[in-house]
N, C-alpha and C positions, 0 to 999 in steps of 0.2 A: 504493500500500500504506500510505503514511502516513495518508491520509484514512480508510481502512478501520480501521486500528489506533486512530486517535483517536476514530472514531465508536463502536467497541466499548467503548473506555475511558469515553466519556461515558455510554453506556447502562449499563455496569456500575456506575459510580459513582452514578448516579441510582437504579439498582435497589437499591444498598446502603443508600440513605438511609432507607427505611422500616424496614429491619431494625435500623439503628443507633438510630432513634427508639424502636423496641420495647425495645431494651436500656436506653435512657434512662428508660423508663417503669417504674422501680422505686423503692421508698421510699429516701430521702424524696422524695415526688412534687413535681414542679414544676407549677404551673398550666399548662395547654396554651398559653395566650397567652405566658407567660414562656418556655416552651420554644421556641415559634416565634420569639420575639424573639432568643433566644440563637443559634438556628440562622442567622437572617438576618444577625446581626452577623458570624459567621464567614464566611458567603458574601460579604458586603460587603467584608471585609478581603481575601479572595482576589482578588476582581475589581478592587479598587483597585490592588493590587500588579500584577495583569496589565495594567491600563490604563496604569500608569506604564511598564511594560516595553514595551508596544506603542507608546506615544506617540501624538501627534496629538490630545490631549485638547482639547475645545472646549466652549463653552457655547451654541453656536448649534444650533438644531434639536433641543433636548432635550425639549420639552414632550410629544410623543407618548410618550416613554419614561417620563416622570414619571407620566402617567396609567396607562400599561400596568403599571408597577411597583406602583402602588397597588392595582391589581386582582390581579395575580399577580407575585410571590409574596406581596404584602401581605395581602389578604384570603384568598387561597386557602390559604396555609400554616396559617392558623388552623383552617380546616376539615379540612385534611389531617392535621394533628397529632392532632386529636380523633378523626378517622377511624381512624388507626392504633391509637390507644388502645382504641377501641370494637370494631374489626373484626379487628385483627391486621395484620401487615405484608403477608402474601401476598395476602389478599383485598382489602385496600386498594390494593395495587399493580395488581391486575387491574382493579378499578373505575376507578382513576385512568388506566389505559391506554385508557379509552374517550374520552379527550380529542379524538382525531381525528374521532370521530363528531359531537361537539358542535361542533367547528370547522367541519365541512362544513355542519351545520344552520344555524349562525349566518351563514356565508358566503352561503348560499342565501336565508335569510329577511331578513337585515339588509343584505347588500351586493349582492344580485341575481346572484350567481354561478349558473351552470348546470352542474352536475357531469355528467361523462360516465358511461357504463356501468360503467367500471372503478371509479370512486369509489363508485357505488351498490353494487357487489359488495363492496367493502371495508367499506362501512357495514353491509351485511347480516352480514358475518363478525364485525364488532365486536358487533353486536346479539346474534348467536348466542353469542358468548363471554359476554356479560352474562347471557343466559338460563341458560347452563350454571352460572354462579356463583350466580344467584338460586335455581335449583332444586337446589342441593346438598342431598342428603338428610340428612346428619348434620354438624353443625358443633361445634367445641370450645365449651365453655360460655362462654368469654369473648367469642365472636364475636356481636355484636349487629347487627341489620339497620340500625339508625340509623348505624352506622359506615360501612357501604357507601354509604348515601345521602349522607353527608357527603363521602365520597371522590368521589362523582359531582358534587357541587356544586363541590368543588375542581377537578375536571377541567373543568367547564363554565367556571369562572373563568379557568383557563389558556387554554382555547380562545378565550374572549373577548379575552384579552390578545393572543394570536397574531394574531387578525383585525385588531385595532386597529393593531398594528405593521405588519402586512402592507399595510393599505390607507391608512394615514396617513403612512407614512414610507418608501415604496418608493424614493424618490429621495434619501434622507438621506445625508449625508456624515459622519455621526457614526461614529467608529471603534467596532467591535463591543464591545470591552472597556469603553469609556467608556459606551456605551449600557447595558451590563449593570450597571455600577457605579451609574449614575443610577437604574435600575429598582430596585436593591436599596436605595438611599437612600430612595426614595419608599416602599418597602415597610416600611422601618424606622420611618418617621414614622407610618404607619397602625397598625402593630402596637404601637408605643410609646403612641399615643393610646388604644388599646384596653386595654393593660395599666394605664395611668394611670386610665382610666375605671373599671376594675374594682378599682382600688387593690391590685393584686397586689404583694406585696413581692418584691424581687429580692435577698434576703439568703440565700445558699445556700453550702454548702461548695464549695471549689474542685473537688473530685472530681465533684460533681453538675453544676456548670457545664460541666466538660470533657466530660461525657457528651452534653450537648446541642450543644456546639460541634463535635463530631465529625461528625454528619450534615450540619450546615451547611457544613463544610469539604468534604465529599463533593460537595455540590451546587455549590459554588464551582468546584471543579476540573472537575466535569462540564460546566459552562458553558464553561470555558476550552477544554476538549477539543472541545466541540461547535463553538464558533466557529472554532477552528483546523482542524477537519475540513472545514467548509464552505468555508474559505479554500483548502484544498488539493484538494478533490474536488467532484464535481457532486452536486446534490440527489438525483438518481436513485440514486446510490451511497450517500450518507451517510444520508438520511432513513430508508430501510428498516432500516438497522442500528440507528440511534438508537431506532427504534420497539420494539426488543427489550427496552427498559428494564423493562417489566412482567414479562417472562419472567425477567430477571435477578433481579427482586424475589422471584419465587416460588422460584427456584433457591437464592438465599441464605437464604430462610426455611426451606427444606427442610434445608439443610446446617447452619444455625446454630440454628434454633428448631423443629426437627422435633417435639419433644415437646409443645410448647404449640400450635404452629400446626396440626399434623395435616393436612398438605396431601394431599388425595386426588386421584384421577384426574380428578374433575370440575373441580377448581380448575386443574389443569395443562392440561386441555383448554380451559377457558375462557381461560386466559392465552394459549395457542397461537392460538386463534381471534382474540382481541383484537389480538395482535401481528401476525398475518397481515393482518387488516383494516386496522390502522393503517399498516402498511408499504405496502400497496397504495394507500391514500389519499394517503400522503405522496409516493409516486412520481409519481402522475399529476396531482396538483393543480397 
């Protein structure tokens, strides 16, 4: 039961992140890259504290996690932050939930995996959810198709990260929290370089900064709960529950942003299909 509770906690916290970002996207506006950087700082702090509590910190075998962190959340958070701004939290959550489909595609094309029938069924469910979202008849005026595309790019980057970690560090002895902190450190470098290249100023009122630190804190604790869930439970139990993060994103959007998000039956159906497909893929891979 501890694993189940932790898995649901992880999913709920990650599902709350897009909604928190949506609340942060109010005047005075922060450039998307600066917002992503502030979020990553908060996540990094949470994981550093968790790594210190867990112990076993090491410098050996960290390279795969440095590369993985540069990809996601390094590059991916830039796309996801803009995606939430352009498409809203609920629709970005559904699009981001298609990451398992990208993960399977990359595993097949890049690493020679041969998925079984259940994985293919899961992939079809995810595709059906994406189609339901794409064919939504009426959207709020703030929802732009480019936002959904950017969310899909972010999902693909996360899927790439997952495959790298899976195939390059299966035998790693690096503690989970240390690996997470290293990944966030790499992502901070990538995002900082992007902010510096664009010459974005980071001079903002403390209240504005706090709005962006909150979703990053959600992500940090989501990772902690996820690692602890896998420590206590099997993948077949934890993975399907964690896959509900997209559905949590839609639920929180309905509860907290119902006026602006205008979540209809098509979005809910899309989220349900994506979650079902992602959970099926996660169980049998």
